[in-house]
PQR file with spaces between the fields and no chain letter, atoms N, CA, C, O and H, PARSE charges and radii, in Angstrom:
ATOM       1  N    MET     1     153.107  -35.605  134.578 -0.4000 1.5000
ATOM       2  CA   MET     1     153.815  -34.390  134.948 -0.0000 2.0000
ATOM       3  C    MET     1     154.974  -34.189  133.976  0.5500 1.7000
ATOM       4  O    MET     1     155.622  -35.148  133.558 -0.5500 1.4000
ATOM       5  N    THR     2     155.224  -32.935  133.623 -0.4000 1.5000
ATOM       6  CA   THR     2     156.325  -32.647  132.708 -0.0000 2.0000
ATOM       7  C    THR     2     157.443  -31.916  133.441  0.5500 1.7000
ATOM       8  O    THR     2     157.262  -31.425  134.555 -0.5500 1.4000
ATOM       9  H    THR     2     154.698  -32.155  133.962  0.4000 1.0000
ATOM      10  N    LEU     3     158.589  -31.857  132.798 -0.4000 1.5000
ATOM      11  CA   LEU     3     159.750  -31.195  133.372 -0.0000 2.0000
ATOM      12  C    LEU     3     159.471  -29.717  133.659  0.5500 1.7000
ATOM      13  O    LEU     3     160.007  -29.157  134.616 -0.5500 1.4000
ATOM      14  H    LEU     3     158.736  -32.256  131.892  0.4000 1.0000
ATOM      15  N    LYS     4     158.645  -29.096  132.843 -0.4000 1.5000
ATOM      16  CA   LYS     4     158.295  -27.687  133.037 -0.0000 2.0000
ATOM      17  C    LYS     4     157.593  -27.466  134.379  0.5500 1.7000
ATOM      18  O    LYS     4     157.719  -26.389  134.962 -0.5500 1.4000
ATOM      19  H    LYS     4     158.210  -29.551  132.066  0.4000 1.0000
ATOM      20  N    ASP     5     156.860  -28.461  134.876 -0.4000 1.5000
ATOM      21  CA   ASP     5     156.099  -28.350  136.116 -0.0000 2.0000
ATOM      22  C    ASP     5     156.923  -28.625  137.372  0.5500 1.7000
ATOM      23  O    ASP     5     156.473  -28.344  138.482 -0.5500 1.4000
ATOM      24  H    ASP     5     156.758  -29.335  134.402  0.4000 1.0000
ATOM      25  N    LEU     6     158.119  -29.170  137.204 -0.4000 1.5000
ATOM      26  CA   LEU     6     158.949  -29.557  138.342 -0.0000 2.0000
ATOM      27  C    LEU     6     159.429  -28.321  139.105  0.5500 1.7000
ATOM      28  O    LEU     6     159.805  -27.319  138.496 -0.5500 1.4000
ATOM      29  H    LEU     6     158.484  -29.398  136.301  0.4000 1.0000
ATOM      30  N    LYS     7     159.415  -28.394  140.420 -0.4000 1.5000
ATOM      31  CA   LYS     7     159.858  -27.291  141.276 -0.0000 2.0000
ATOM      32  C    LYS     7     161.376  -27.341  141.462  0.5500 1.7000
ATOM      33  O    LYS     7     161.994  -28.401  141.368 -0.5500 1.4000
ATOM      34  H    LYS     7     159.110  -29.208  140.914  0.4000 1.0000
ATOM      35  N    LYS     8     161.951  -26.190  141.723 -0.4000 1.5000
ATOM      36  CA   LYS     8     163.389  -26.067  141.943 -0.0000 2.0000
ATOM      37  C    LYS     8     163.833  -26.940  143.114  0.5500 1.7000
ATOM      38  O    LYS     8     163.211  -26.926  144.176 -0.5500 1.4000
ATOM      39  H    LYS     8     161.449  -25.328  141.799  0.4000 1.0000
ATOM      40  N    GLY     9     164.916  -27.703  142.916 -0.4000 1.5000
ATOM      41  CA   GLY     9     165.486  -28.530  143.972 -0.0000 2.0000
ATOM      42  C    GLY     9     164.901  -29.924  144.101  0.5500 1.7000
ATOM      43  O    GLY     9     165.413  -30.727  144.881 -0.5500 1.4000
ATOM      44  H    GLY     9     165.421  -27.715  142.054  0.4000 1.0000
ATOM      45  N    VAL    10     163.853  -30.239  143.367 -0.4000 1.5000
ATOM      46  CA   VAL    10     163.218  -31.565  143.441 -0.0000 2.0000
ATOM      47  C    VAL    10     163.862  -32.487  142.398  0.5500 1.7000
ATOM      48  O    VAL    10     164.064  -32.084  141.252 -0.5500 1.4000
ATOM      49  H    VAL    10     163.437  -29.587  142.733  0.4000 1.0000
ATOM      50  N    ILE    11     164.177  -33.706  142.792 -0.4000 1.5000
ATOM      51  CA   ILE    11     164.787  -34.676  141.882 -0.0000 2.0000
ATOM      52  C    ILE    11     163.691  -35.519  141.232  0.5500 1.7000
ATOM      53  O    ILE    11     162.748  -35.951  141.895 -0.5500 1.4000
ATOM      54  H    ILE    11     164.012  -34.033  143.722  0.4000 1.0000
ATOM      55  N    ALA    12     163.829  -35.745  139.933 -0.4000 1.5000
ATOM      56  CA   ALA    12     162.855  -36.534  139.175 -0.0000 2.0000
ATOM      57  C    ALA    12     163.599  -37.446  138.200  0.5500 1.7000
ATOM      58  O    ALA    12     164.804  -37.312  137.987 -0.5500 1.4000
ATOM      59  H    ALA    12     164.595  -35.394  139.394  0.4000 1.0000
ATOM      60  N    VAL    13     162.842  -38.379  137.617 -0.4000 1.5000
ATOM      61  CA   VAL    13     163.385  -39.319  136.634 -0.0000 2.0000
ATOM      62  C    VAL    13     162.581  -39.174  135.349  0.5500 1.7000
ATOM      63  O    VAL    13     161.352  -39.113  135.382 -0.5500 1.4000
ATOM      64  H    VAL    13     161.864  -38.488  137.790  0.4000 1.0000
ATOM      65  N    ILE    14     163.274  -39.119  134.224 -0.4000 1.5000
ATOM      66  CA   ILE    14     162.595  -39.030  132.932 -0.0000 2.0000
ATOM      67  C    ILE    14     161.916  -40.359  132.641  0.5500 1.7000
ATOM      68  O    ILE    14     162.547  -41.415  132.696 -0.5500 1.4000
ATOM      69  H    ILE    14     164.272  -39.168  134.197  0.4000 1.0000
ATOM      70  N    LYS    15     160.605  -40.300  132.327 -0.4000 1.5000
ATOM      71  CA   LYS    15     159.896  -41.538  131.986 -0.0000 2.0000
ATOM      72  C    LYS    15     159.598  -41.646  130.496  0.5500 1.7000
ATOM      73  O    LYS    15     159.299  -42.734  130.006 -0.5500 1.4000
ATOM      74  H    LYS    15     160.092  -39.443  132.282  0.4000 1.0000
ATOM      75  N    GLY    16     159.676  -40.538  129.773 -0.4000 1.5000
ATOM      76  CA   GLY    16     159.413  -40.582  128.329 -0.0000 2.0000
ATOM      77  C    GLY    16     159.169  -39.180  127.797  0.5500 1.7000
ATOM      78  O    GLY    16     159.564  -38.184  128.402 -0.5500 1.4000
ATOM      79  H    GLY    16     159.919  -39.654  130.172  0.4000 1.0000
ATOM      80  N    PHE    17     158.505  -39.132  126.647 -0.4000 1.5000
ATOM      81  CA   PHE    17     158.248  -37.870  125.968 -0.0000 2.0000
ATOM      82  C    PHE    17     156.795  -37.799  125.546  0.5500 1.7000
ATOM      83  O    PHE    17     156.169  -38.821  125.262 -0.5500 1.4000
ATOM      84  H    PHE    17     158.184  -39.942  126.156  0.4000 1.0000
ATOM      85  N    SER    18     156.258  -36.580  125.504 -0.4000 1.5000
ATOM      86  CA   SER    18     154.839  -36.403  125.199 -0.0000 2.0000
ATOM      87  C    SER    18     154.522  -36.608  123.724  0.5500 1.7000
ATOM      88  O    SER    18     153.370  -36.861  123.371 -0.5500 1.4000
ATOM      89  H    SER    18     156.766  -35.750  125.735  0.4000 1.0000
ATOM      90  N    GLU    19     155.518  -36.504  122.867 -0.4000 1.5000
ATOM      91  CA   GLU    19     155.325  -36.695  121.433 -0.0000 2.0000
ATOM      92  C    GLU    19     156.265  -37.779  120.935  0.5500 1.7000
ATOM      93  O    GLU    19     157.374  -37.932  121.446 -0.5500 1.4000
ATOM      94  H    GLU    19     156.454  -36.299  123.154  0.4000 1.0000
ATOM      95  N    GLU    20     155.824  -38.524  119.947 -0.4000 1.5000
ATOM      96  CA   GLU    20     156.682  -39.570  119.394 -0.0000 2.0000
ATOM      97  C    GLU    20     157.815  -38.995  118.566  0.5500 1.7000
ATOM      98  O    GLU    20     158.913  -39.551  118.545 -0.5500 1.4000
ATOM      99  H    GLU    20     154.923  -38.400  119.531  0.4000 1.0000
ATOM     100  N    ASP    21     157.564  -37.893  117.888 -0.4000 1.5000
ATOM     101  CA   ASP    21     158.570  -37.261  117.041 -0.0000 2.0000
ATOM     102  C    ASP    21     159.263  -36.159  117.833  0.5500 1.7000
ATOM     103  O    ASP    21     158.896  -34.989  117.734 -0.5500 1.4000
ATOM     104  H    ASP    21     156.672  -37.440  117.906  0.4000 1.0000
ATOM     105  N    ILE    22     160.273  -36.543  118.625 -0.4000 1.5000
ATOM     106  CA   ILE    22     160.965  -35.566  119.468 -0.0000 2.0000
ATOM     107  C    ILE    22     162.284  -35.142  118.806  0.5500 1.7000
ATOM     108  O    ILE    22     162.844  -35.881  117.996 -0.5500 1.4000
ATOM     109  H    ILE    22     160.571  -37.494  118.705  0.4000 1.0000
ATOM     110  N    PRO    23     162.766  -33.964  119.154 -0.5600 1.5000
ATOM     111  CA   PRO    23     164.049  -33.531  118.591  0.2800 2.0000
ATOM     112  C    PRO    23     165.189  -34.452  119.014  0.5500 1.7000
ATOM     113  O    PRO    23     165.259  -34.875  120.168 -0.5500 1.4000
ATOM     114  N    SER    24     166.072  -34.758  118.084 -0.4000 1.5000
ATOM     115  CA   SER    24     167.196  -35.648  118.393 -0.0000 2.0000
ATOM     116  C    SER    24     168.146  -35.014  119.395  0.5500 1.7000
ATOM     117  O    SER    24     168.921  -35.719  120.043 -0.5500 1.4000
ATOM     118  H    SER    24     166.015  -34.415  117.146  0.4000 1.0000
ATOM     119  N    LYS    25     168.099  -33.693  119.532 -0.4000 1.5000
ATOM     120  CA   LYS    25     169.003  -33.040  120.481 -0.0000 2.0000
ATOM     121  C    LYS    25     168.721  -33.465  121.919  0.5500 1.7000
ATOM     122  O    LYS    25     169.618  -33.403  122.761 -0.5500 1.4000
ATOM     123  H    LYS    25     167.469  -33.121  119.007  0.4000 1.0000
ATOM     124  N    PHE    26     167.486  -33.900  122.222 -0.4000 1.5000
ATOM     125  CA   PHE    26     167.208  -34.400  123.568 -0.0000 2.0000
ATOM     126  C    PHE    26     168.099  -35.597  123.882  0.5500 1.7000
ATOM     127  O    PHE    26     168.687  -35.674  124.961 -0.5500 1.4000
ATOM     128  H    PHE    26     166.758  -33.951  121.538  0.4000 1.0000
ATOM     129  N    TYR    27     168.196  -36.520  122.947 -0.4000 1.5000
ATOM     130  CA   TYR    27     169.046  -37.692  123.144 -0.0000 2.0000
ATOM     131  C    TYR    27     170.516  -37.298  123.188  0.5500 1.7000
ATOM     132  O    TYR    27     171.277  -37.827  123.998 -0.5500 1.4000
ATOM     133  H    TYR    27     167.719  -36.458  122.071  0.4000 1.0000
ATOM     134  N    GLU    28     170.919  -36.374  122.323 -0.4000 1.5000
ATOM     135  CA   GLU    28     172.316  -35.933  122.272 -0.0000 2.0000
ATOM     136  C    GLU    28     172.744  -35.251  123.566  0.5500 1.7000
ATOM     137  O    GLU    28     173.902  -35.357  123.971 -0.5500 1.4000
ATOM     138  H    GLU    28     170.300  -35.944  121.665  0.4000 1.0000
ATOM     139  N    MET    29     171.809  -34.548  124.219 -0.4000 1.5000
ATOM     140  CA   MET    29     172.123  -33.856  125.473 -0.0000 2.0000
ATOM     141  C    MET    29     172.038  -34.783  126.688  0.5500 1.7000
ATOM     142  O    MET    29     172.435  -34.395  127.786 -0.5500 1.4000
ATOM     143  H    MET    29     170.869  -34.462  123.890  0.4000 1.0000
ATOM     144  N    GLY    30     171.526  -35.998  126.503 -0.4000 1.5000
ATOM     145  CA   GLY    30     171.454  -36.951  127.605 -0.0000 2.0000
ATOM     146  C    GLY    30     170.095  -37.101  128.242  0.5500 1.7000
ATOM     147  O    GLY    30     169.977  -37.729  129.294 -0.5500 1.4000
ATOM     148  H    GLY    30     171.204  -36.313  125.610  0.4000 1.0000
ATOM     149  N    PHE    31     169.061  -36.540  127.633 -0.4000 1.5000
ATOM     150  CA   PHE    31     167.703  -36.673  128.159 -0.0000 2.0000
ATOM     151  C    PHE    31     167.112  -38.003  127.697  0.5500 1.7000
ATOM     152  O    PHE    31     166.349  -38.055  126.732 -0.5500 1.4000
ATOM     153  H    PHE    31     169.156  -36.030  126.779  0.4000 1.0000
ATOM     154  N    LEU    32     167.471  -39.062  128.390 -0.4000 1.5000
ATOM     155  CA   LEU    32     167.025  -40.412  128.065 -0.0000 2.0000
ATOM     156  C    LEU    32     166.109  -40.924  129.175  0.5500 1.7000
ATOM     157  O    LEU    32     166.277  -40.536  130.331 -0.5500 1.4000
ATOM     158  H    LEU    32     168.091  -39.019  129.174  0.4000 1.0000
ATOM     159  N    PRO    33     165.150  -41.781  128.853 -0.5600 1.5000
ATOM     160  CA   PRO    33     164.322  -42.370  129.911  0.2800 2.0000
ATOM     161  C    PRO    33     165.196  -43.041  130.972  0.5500 1.7000
ATOM     162  O    PRO    33     166.136  -43.766  130.648 -0.5500 1.4000
ATOM     163  N    GLY    34     164.876  -42.792  132.229 -0.4000 1.5000
ATOM     164  CA   GLY    34     165.651  -43.337  133.341 -0.0000 2.0000
ATOM     165  C    GLY    34     166.681  -42.372  133.901  0.5500 1.7000
ATOM     166  O    GLY    34     167.263  -42.635  134.954 -0.5500 1.4000
ATOM     167  H    GLY    34     164.112  -42.203  132.492  0.4000 1.0000
ATOM     168  N    THR    35     166.917  -41.259  133.216 -0.4000 1.5000
ATOM     169  CA   THR    35     167.893  -40.273  133.668 -0.0000 2.0000
ATOM     170  C    THR    35     167.327  -39.453  134.827  0.5500 1.7000
ATOM     171  O    THR    35     166.197  -38.968  134.756 -0.5500 1.4000
ATOM     172  H    THR    35     166.445  -41.045  132.361  0.4000 1.0000
ATOM     173  N    GLU    36     168.116  -39.301  135.892 -0.4000 1.5000
ATOM     174  CA   GLU    36     167.714  -38.471  137.024 -0.0000 2.0000
ATOM     175  C    GLU    36     168.133  -37.036  136.747  0.5500 1.7000
ATOM     176  O    GLU    36     169.210  -36.787  136.204 -0.5500 1.4000
ATOM     177  H    GLU    36     169.034  -39.695  135.949  0.4000 1.0000
ATOM     178  N    LEU    37     167.267  -36.085  137.129 -0.4000 1.5000
ATOM     179  CA   LEU    37     167.584  -34.677  136.933 -0.0000 2.0000
ATOM     180  C    LEU    37     166.995  -33.828  138.039  0.5500 1.7000
ATOM     181  O    LEU    37     166.141  -34.271  138.807 -0.5500 1.4000
ATOM     182  H    LEU    37     166.392  -36.287  137.570  0.4000 1.0000
ATOM     183  N    GLU    38     167.475  -32.595  138.099 -0.4000 1.5000
ATOM     184  CA   GLU    38     167.022  -31.652  139.115 -0.0000 2.0000
ATOM     185  C    GLU    38     166.986  -30.252  138.501  0.5500 1.7000
ATOM     186  O    GLU    38     167.877  -29.882  137.736 -0.5500 1.4000
ATOM     187  H    GLU    38     168.169  -32.235  137.475  0.4000 1.0000
ATOM     188  N    ILE    39     165.960  -29.482  138.837 -0.4000 1.5000
ATOM     189  CA   ILE    39     165.866  -28.088  138.398 -0.0000 2.0000
ATOM     190  C    ILE    39     166.774  -27.257  139.296  0.5500 1.7000
ATOM     191  O    ILE    39     166.629  -27.276  140.519 -0.5500 1.4000
ATOM     192  H    ILE    39     165.237  -29.783  139.458  0.4000 1.0000
ATOM     193  N    LYS    40     167.702  -26.534  138.695 -0.4000 1.5000
ATOM     194  CA   LYS    40     168.595  -25.657  139.447 -0.0000 2.0000
ATOM     195  C    LYS    40     168.043  -24.238  139.521  0.5500 1.7000
ATOM     196  O    LYS    40     168.174  -23.570  140.547 -0.5500 1.4000
ATOM     197  H    LYS    40     167.820  -26.519  137.702  0.4000 1.0000
ATOM     198  N    ASN    41     167.424  -23.777  138.432 -0.4000 1.5000
ATOM     199  CA   ASN    41     166.893  -22.414  138.397 -0.0000 2.0000
ATOM     200  C    ASN    41     165.882  -22.279  137.272  0.5500 1.7000
ATOM     201  O    ASN    41     165.959  -22.986  136.267 -0.5500 1.4000
ATOM     202  H    ASN    41     167.317  -24.319  137.599  0.4000 1.0000
ATOM     203  N    LYS    42     164.937  -21.370  137.446 -0.4000 1.5000
ATOM     204  CA   LYS    42     163.967  -21.046  136.400 -0.0000 2.0000
ATOM     205  C    LYS    42     164.030  -19.546  136.168  0.5500 1.7000
ATOM     206  O    LYS    42     163.837  -18.767  137.102 -0.5500 1.4000
ATOM     207  H    LYS    42     164.875  -20.795  138.263  0.4000 1.0000
ATOM     208  N    ALA    43     164.295  -19.134  134.941 -0.4000 1.5000
ATOM     209  CA   ALA    43     164.342  -17.713  134.610 -0.0000 2.0000
ATOM     210  C    ALA    43     162.931  -17.131  134.665  0.5500 1.7000
ATOM     211  O    ALA    43     161.964  -17.819  134.340 -0.5500 1.4000
ATOM     212  H    ALA    43     164.451  -19.767  134.183  0.4000 1.0000
ATOM     213  N    PRO    44     162.811  -15.888  135.069 -0.5600 1.5000
ATOM     214  CA   PRO    44     161.477  -15.273  135.136  0.2800 2.0000
ATOM     215  C    PRO    44     160.903  -14.976  133.757  0.5500 1.7000
ATOM     216  O    PRO    44     161.604  -15.030  132.746 -0.5500 1.4000
ATOM     217  N    PHE    45     159.617  -14.663  133.740 -0.4000 1.5000
ATOM     218  CA   PHE    45     158.904  -14.247  132.524 -0.0000 2.0000
ATOM     219  C    PHE    45     158.939  -15.294  131.414  0.5500 1.7000
ATOM     220  O    PHE    45     159.036  -14.944  130.237 -0.5500 1.4000
ATOM     221  H    PHE    45     159.047  -14.619  134.560  0.4000 1.0000
ATOM     222  N    GLY    46     158.860  -16.579  131.777 -0.4000 1.5000
ATOM     223  CA   GLY    46     158.802  -17.633  130.773 -0.0000 2.0000
ATOM     224  C    GLY    46     160.134  -17.948  130.129  0.5500 1.7000
ATOM     225  O    GLY    46     160.181  -18.547  129.055 -0.5500 1.4000
ATOM     226  H    GLY    46     158.781  -16.863  132.733  0.4000 1.0000
ATOM     227  N    GLY    47     161.216  -17.551  130.773 -0.4000 1.5000
ATOM     228  CA   GLY    47     162.559  -17.805  130.246 -0.0000 2.0000
ATOM     229  C    GLY    47     162.966  -19.260  130.408  0.5500 1.7000
ATOM     230  O    GLY    47     162.158  -20.084  130.836 -0.5500 1.4000
ATOM     231  H    GLY    47     161.178  -17.064  131.646  0.4000 1.0000
ATOM     232  N    PRO    48     164.210  -19.587  130.072 -0.5600 1.5000
ATOM     233  CA   PRO    48     164.670  -20.983  130.109  0.2800 2.0000
ATOM     234  C    PRO    48     164.766  -21.558  131.526  0.5500 1.7000
ATOM     235  O    PRO    48     164.754  -20.836  132.523 -0.5500 1.4000
ATOM     236  N    ILE    49     164.861  -22.880  131.566 -0.4000 1.5000
ATOM     237  CA   ILE    49     164.976  -23.629  132.817 -0.0000 2.0000
ATOM     238  C    ILE    49     166.374  -24.242  132.856  0.5500 1.7000
ATOM     239  O    ILE    49     166.799  -24.889  131.899 -0.5500 1.4000
ATOM     240  H    ILE    49     164.871  -23.467  130.757  0.4000 1.0000
ATOM     241  N    CYS    50     167.086  -24.037  133.966 -0.4000 1.5000
ATOM     242  CA   CYS    50     168.419  -24.605  134.154 -0.0000 2.0000
ATOM     243  C    CYS    50     168.270  -25.963  134.840  0.5500 1.7000
ATOM     244  O    CYS    50     167.676  -26.067  135.913 -0.5500 1.4000
ATOM     245  H    CYS    50     166.740  -23.511  134.743  0.4000 1.0000
ATOM     246  N    ILE    51     168.816  -26.997  134.207 -0.4000 1.5000
ATOM     247  CA   ILE    51     168.620  -28.382  134.655 -0.0000 2.0000
ATOM     248  C    ILE    51     169.964  -29.043  134.897  0.5500 1.7000
ATOM     249  O    ILE    51     170.904  -28.856  134.124 -0.5500 1.4000
ATOM     250  H    ILE    51     169.298  -26.912  133.336  0.4000 1.0000
ATOM     251  N    SER    52     170.055  -29.815  135.966 -0.4000 1.5000
ATOM     252  CA   SER    52     171.239  -30.613  136.255 -0.0000 2.0000
ATOM     253  C    SER    52     170.906  -32.080  136.007  0.5500 1.7000
ATOM     254  O    SER    52     169.982  -32.626  136.609 -0.5500 1.4000
ATOM     255  H    SER    52     169.291  -29.968  136.594  0.4000 1.0000
ATOM     256  N    LEU    53     171.672  -32.719  135.110 -0.4000 1.5000
ATOM     257  CA   LEU    53     171.535  -34.157  134.906 -0.0000 2.0000
ATOM     258  C    LEU    53     172.444  -34.834  135.924  0.5500 1.7000
ATOM     259  O    LEU    53     173.667  -34.707  135.852 -0.5500 1.4000
ATOM     260  H    LEU    53     172.424  -32.276  134.621  0.4000 1.0000
ATOM     261  N    ILE    54     171.856  -35.545  136.858 -0.4000 1.5000
ATOM     262  CA   ILE    54     172.603  -36.106  137.980 -0.0000 2.0000
ATOM     263  C    ILE    54     173.540  -37.219  137.538  0.5500 1.7000
ATOM     264  O    ILE    54     174.630  -37.358  138.093 -0.5500 1.4000
ATOM     265  H    ILE    54     170.863  -35.649  136.916  0.4000 1.0000
ATOM     266  N    ASN    55     173.142  -38.016  136.551 -0.4000 1.5000
ATOM     267  CA   ASN    55     173.943  -39.161  136.123 -0.0000 2.0000
ATOM     268  C    ASN    55     175.327  -38.769  135.625  0.5500 1.7000
ATOM     269  O    ASN    55     176.308  -39.447  135.930 -0.5500 1.4000
ATOM     270  H    ASN    55     172.257  -37.903  136.100  0.4000 1.0000
ATOM     271  N    ASN    56     175.420  -37.669  134.852 -0.4000 1.5000
ATOM     272  CA   ASN    56     176.726  -37.281  134.315 -0.0000 2.0000
ATOM     273  C    ASN    56     177.181  -35.900  134.796  0.5500 1.7000
ATOM     274  O    ASN    56     178.138  -35.346  134.255 -0.5500 1.4000
ATOM     275  H    ASN    56     174.623  -37.118  134.605  0.4000 1.0000
ATOM     276  N    LYS    57     176.513  -35.344  135.794 -0.4000 1.5000
ATOM     277  CA   LYS    57     176.877  -34.088  136.452 -0.0000 2.0000
ATOM     278  C    LYS    57     176.984  -32.911  135.485  0.5500 1.7000
ATOM     279  O    LYS    57     177.820  -32.028  135.680 -0.5500 1.4000
ATOM     280  H    LYS    57     175.735  -35.794  136.232  0.4000 1.0000
ATOM     281  N    SER    58     176.160  -32.885  134.460 -0.4000 1.5000
ATOM     282  CA   SER    58     176.168  -31.756  133.525 -0.0000 2.0000
ATOM     283  C    SER    58     174.996  -30.829  133.835  0.5500 1.7000
ATOM     284  O    SER    58     173.976  -31.250  134.382 -0.5500 1.4000
ATOM     285  H    SER    58     175.481  -33.602  134.301  0.4000 1.0000
ATOM     286  N    ILE    59     175.166  -29.565  133.476 -0.4000 1.5000
ATOM     287  CA   ILE    59     174.124  -28.565  133.673 -0.0000 2.0000
ATOM     288  C    ILE    59     173.837  -27.917  132.329  0.5500 1.7000
ATOM     289  O    ILE    59     174.758  -27.561  131.595 -0.5500 1.4000
ATOM     290  H    ILE    59     175.994  -29.224  133.032  0.4000 1.0000
ATOM     291  N    MET    60     172.552  -27.766  132.008 -0.4000 1.5000
ATOM     292  CA   MET    60     172.162  -27.151  130.737 -0.0000 2.0000
ATOM     293  C    MET    60     170.840  -26.431  130.892  0.5500 1.7000
ATOM     294  O    MET    60     170.155  -26.570  131.906 -0.5500 1.4000
ATOM     295  H    MET    60     171.804  -28.055  132.605  0.4000 1.0000
ATOM     296  N    ALA    61     170.491  -25.660  129.878 -0.4000 1.5000
ATOM     297  CA   ALA    61     169.238  -24.912  129.894 -0.0000 2.0000
ATOM     298  C    ALA    61     168.352  -25.367  128.744  0.5500 1.7000
ATOM     299  O    ALA    61     168.829  -25.681  127.653 -0.5500 1.4000
ATOM     300  H    ALA    61     171.048  -25.547  129.055  0.4000 1.0000
ATOM     301  N    LEU    62     167.056  -25.396  129.012 -0.4000 1.5000
ATOM     302  CA   LEU    62     166.054  -25.741  127.999 -0.0000 2.0000
ATOM     303  C    LEU    62     164.981  -24.674  127.967  0.5500 1.7000
ATOM     304  O    LEU    62     164.666  -24.067  128.991 -0.5500 1.4000
ATOM     305  H    LEU    62     166.669  -25.142  129.898  0.4000 1.0000
ATOM     306  N    ARG    63     164.425  -24.447  126.803 -0.4000 1.5000
ATOM     307  CA   ARG    63     163.250  -23.586  126.699 -0.0000 2.0000
ATOM     308  C    ARG    63     162.083  -24.283  127.403  0.5500 1.7000
ATOM     309  O    ARG    63     162.028  -25.512  127.447 -0.5500 1.4000
ATOM     310  H    ARG    63     164.680  -24.940  125.971  0.4000 1.0000
ATOM     311  N    ARG    64     161.174  -23.516  127.942 -0.4000 1.5000
ATOM     312  CA   ARG    64     160.013  -24.110  128.631 -0.0000 2.0000
ATOM     313  C    ARG    64     159.168  -24.954  127.679  0.5500 1.7000
ATOM     314  O    ARG    64     158.602  -25.970  128.082 -0.5500 1.4000
ATOM     315  H    ARG    64     161.218  -22.518  127.906  0.4000 1.0000
ATOM     316  N    LYS    65     159.085  -24.537  126.431 -0.4000 1.5000
ATOM     317  CA   LYS    65     158.329  -25.302  125.430 -0.0000 2.0000
ATOM     318  C    LYS    65     158.941  -26.694  125.256  0.5500 1.7000
ATOM     319  O    LYS    65     158.216  -27.678  125.112 -0.5500 1.4000
ATOM     320  H    LYS    65     159.544  -23.712  126.104  0.4000 1.0000
ATOM     321  N    GLU    66     160.270  -26.775  125.269 -0.4000 1.5000
ATOM     322  CA   GLU    66     160.953  -28.067  125.151 -0.0000 2.0000
ATOM     323  C    GLU    66     160.791  -28.881  126.433  0.5500 1.7000
ATOM     324  O    GLU    66     160.578  -30.092  126.379 -0.5500 1.4000
ATOM     325  H    GLU    66     160.859  -25.975  125.385  0.4000 1.0000
ATOM     326  N    ALA    67     160.891  -28.219  127.578 -0.4000 1.5000
ATOM     327  CA   ALA    67     160.743  -28.915  128.853 -0.0000 2.0000
ATOM     328  C    ALA    67     159.349  -29.502  129.029  0.5500 1.7000
ATOM     329  O    ALA    67     159.169  -30.480  129.754 -0.5500 1.4000
ATOM     330  H    ALA    67     161.063  -27.235  127.621  0.4000 1.0000
ATOM     331  N    ASP    68     158.368  -28.906  128.368 -0.4000 1.5000
ATOM     332  CA   ASP    68     156.991  -29.394  128.439 -0.0000 2.0000
ATOM     333  C    ASP    68     156.803  -30.705  127.675  0.5500 1.7000
ATOM     334  O    ASP    68     155.774  -31.361  127.841 -0.5500 1.4000
ATOM     335  H    ASP    68     158.514  -28.111  127.779  0.4000 1.0000
ATOM     336  N    GLN    69     157.760  -31.102  126.848 -0.4000 1.5000
ATOM     337  CA   GLN    69     157.674  -32.349  126.092 -0.0000 2.0000
ATOM     338  C    GLN    69     158.285  -33.531  126.854  0.5500 1.7000
ATOM     339  O    GLN    69     158.118  -34.676  126.434 -0.5500 1.4000
ATOM     340  H    GLN    69     158.596  -30.570  126.713  0.4000 1.0000
ATOM     341  N    ILE    70     158.985  -33.278  127.958 -0.4000 1.5000
ATOM     342  CA   ILE    70     159.667  -34.322  128.705 -0.0000 2.0000
ATOM     343  C    ILE    70     158.814  -34.741  129.900  0.5500 1.7000
ATOM     344  O    ILE    70     158.569  -33.945  130.807 -0.5500 1.4000
ATOM     345  H    ILE    70     159.121  -32.348  128.299  0.4000 1.0000
ATOM     346  N    LEU    71     158.365  -35.991  129.894 -0.4000 1.5000
ATOM     347  CA   LEU    71     157.527  -36.536  130.964 -0.0000 2.0000
ATOM     348  C    LEU    71     158.422  -37.078  132.082  0.5500 1.7000
ATOM     349  O    LEU    71     159.434  -37.725  131.813 -0.5500 1.4000
ATOM     350  H    LEU    71     158.564  -36.637  129.157  0.4000 1.0000
ATOM     351  N    ILE    72     158.044  -36.813  133.336 -0.4000 1.5000
ATOM     352  CA   ILE    72     158.865  -37.230  134.473 -0.0000 2.0000
ATOM     353  C    ILE    72     158.033  -37.900  135.548  0.5500 1.7000
ATOM     354  O    ILE    72     156.809  -37.774  135.585 -0.5500 1.4000
ATOM     355  H    ILE    72     157.222  -36.288  133.555  0.4000 1.0000
ATOM     356  N    ASN    73     158.727  -38.616  136.422 -0.4000 1.5000
ATOM     357  CA   ASN    73     158.179  -39.151  137.666 -0.0000 2.0000
ATOM     358  C    ASN    73     159.016  -38.588  138.791  0.5500 1.7000
ATOM     359  O    ASN    73     160.235  -38.482  138.655 -0.5500 1.4000
ATOM     360  H    ASN    73     159.721  -38.718  136.392  0.4000 1.0000
ATOM     361  N    LEU    74     158.399  -38.224  139.895 -0.4000 1.5000
ATOM     362  CA   LEU    74     159.158  -37.756  141.056 -0.0000 2.0000
ATOM     363  C    LEU    74     159.903  -38.915  141.674  0.5500 1.7000
ATOM     364  O    LEU    74     159.429  -40.051  141.671 -0.5500 1.4000
ATOM     365  H    LEU    74     157.408  -38.310  140.005  0.4000 1.0000
ATOM     366  N    LYS    75     161.060  -38.620  142.198 -0.4000 1.5000
ATOM     367  CA   LYS    75     161.871  -39.677  142.816 -0.0000 2.0000
ATOM     368  C    LYS    75     161.585  -39.754  144.291  0.5500 1.7000
ATOM     369  O    LYS    75     162.169  -40.583  144.991 -0.5500 1.4000
ATOM     370  H    LYS    75     161.445  -37.697  142.200  0.4000 1.0000
């Protein structure tokens, strides 16, 4: 399951990435394996996804294409 598939309000844990060559910005933003996160909102018409990183209480947005590269496990 990827982050793009996660429903609003459900908490999940990052387990890895679908590609070995991932953008370094994922690490810079705190998307590390073991990080807990929650979807706060999804923009309509394929727009960005608003994500809350529970570990450091930050909120950010990702493109759906980027969210599809982040593999998760439900908590």
